[in-house]
N, C-alpha and C positions, 0 to 999 in steps of 0.2 A: 345243597340245603334245602330242607323243606318247610313250609308251612302250611299246616291243617286248618281247615274251618269245617265245624261240625254243622251237618246237613240236617240230619234228624237223630233222635234216640229216643227208644222206646223201652219200657219196663211195665210189666204186668206179672202180679205176684197174689196167687190166691184170689183170684178175681178182682183183685186191687189195681187200677190204672194208674200209675204214677207220674204226677208232673215234672216235666224237667225244670231244674232249676228251685223247685221247693217241694218235691219230695226226694230227687236223685240227681245225682252228678256222675259223670264220665270218671273213673278214677284214672289213673296214669297207663292209657293205651296207647299205642304207637301205629296200629294197623288200620286201613281207611275203612273197613266193615266188619261186621260182626253180627250174628244172629246164633242164639241157642234156645232151643226148647229144654226145660228140665221138667222131668217126672218127680216134682217137689222139691223142697229145701230143708236143709240141717242147719239148726243153731249150732256151731263149733267153738263156742266160747272166746279163747283168743285166737283160736287156729294154730296152736304150737302143737309140736309133737318133739320132745328132747327126753333126754334120760331122768330128767328130773321132775318133769312135769309134761301130760299130754291131755289135750283134749279131743283126742280121736278115740278112745278108748269106747269099745262097743258102737262105734259109728260107722255106716257105710255109707260114703258120700258119692259112690259112682252115679254119674248121671242126674245129680243133683246140683243144684245151686248151695254154695255154701255161705253162711252167713257167720261174720267174725267182727269181734270188737277189734280195736286198736289196743296197743299196750301189750304188757305182760304182768303177772303177780307176782307180789312180794309177802313177805312175813317180817315183821319189824322193818329194820332199813335196808334189807338185802333182797334182790332179787331171786326168787326161786330157781331159773332155770340156771344163773351163774353161779348163786351161793356166795355171792358178794355185792357190794353196793354198786357194782358196775352194771349198767344194763347190758343184754345179751343179742345177739343178732336178731332176736325179734321184737327189738325196738328199732333199731338203728343196723341195716337199711329196713328191717322190720316187715312192711307190707310186701316187698317183692318176694321174701323167702315164705312169707304166709301164702301168697296166691301160687308159687311155685310148689309148694307142700300140697295144698287143694287140688292142683291140677295133678300133681302125681298120683293123687288117690282117685282122680276121675272126675273130679267136680265139671260142670258146664259152664259154670262161671262164679266169681266170687262178689259178694255183696259185705262191705265195710259199713262200720258203725263207727263214728269218732265219739267217744264217751263225753267230750267235752265241748264239741259244737252239736249243739242241736237242730241248729237250722244252715242254711247257707247264705253267706254275704253276697250283695251284689256284686262284689269286684270277682269272687270264687266262679260266680256263674258266669260271667263275662270271659274270666280267664279259660274257663272248661270249652267254652264255643269256638277259640282261636288261640294256636299255639304260637309263640315267638319262634323265629327261625332257629331249626336244628340239624343237627347233621344225622343222616341215614344211620341206624343201628342192625347188626345182624340178624337182630331178635325182632326186628320190624313185622314179620308177619306170621309170628309165632306164639304161642301162647294162649291164655285165656283171658276175656277182659273181665275189669274190674268195675265197679260203681259204687259208690257211696251214697246211704240213704239217711233222710232226715230221723230224727227221735220221732217226729208225728207219724210220719210214713211207719217205721220201725212198728208204732203203738198198732197200727192199723193190720200188720201182718201177723206180730206177735202175740196180740192181745194183752191181756192183764199182765204177763210176765215182762213185759218189755221193761217198764220202771226199772224194775228189780235186776234183771239181766244188765242193763247198762250201768247202774249204779256199782255192780260188782266189778265190772270194768273202771269206771272212773275212780273209785277206792284202792284200784288194784289187788283185788281180794283173788282168792281161789274160787273158780267155777268148780261147784260139786258134778259129778256124773249125773245125776238128775236134772241138774240145769240144761244139759245138753238134749237136744231132742230133734225129731225129724217130722216133716209135715208131706203129704203126698199131694199136696196142691200144686200145679201147674206153675212156672215159671217162663217168663218169655221176655228177653232183653236181646235187642239189637241195637244198631247204630252205623250211621255212614257219615263218610268225612269227604271233603273235597281237598285235593292237595295241591299247592304251587311248588313246584321245583325251579331251583337257581342253580 
């Protein structure tokens, strides 16, 4: 069994230093350390690529951090991807599939925005710093780390577009191709953990 404690985590985007617990939180990452330098970032809507809907049209994410919002688009009562009132794999398990897709396309790390959670609760911050006991996984040392950012930090890096982009996700609307964009400002993301094994 493993139990991990966070020793440090740093995120810098476009010259903005993020404060842990206020501006960003680690996502579900199992490795003990991670460091990535990206030559820019890409906003990729929901981070979905499917027959009925794609956020990756004309986007090159290789070597870049990918920013995506949680959820998936609907038209009326139906999800666009499934074509029914049932959610698709992009909602459940959702995050892992979105991260895996971004990684397959060459992303250095994935930055998540929750449209319904503007900031992080004390409980969320505390839970992100120390895990419960868990069984090791074969994927423990693989993959790309993900992190969540607050709405306030999203505004710092996405500028005036941030509120409108987050609102699209909150309303489960469709992102237009023009909503997706690239930025060449550097992104540095790293963390280190301590692990107790029993």
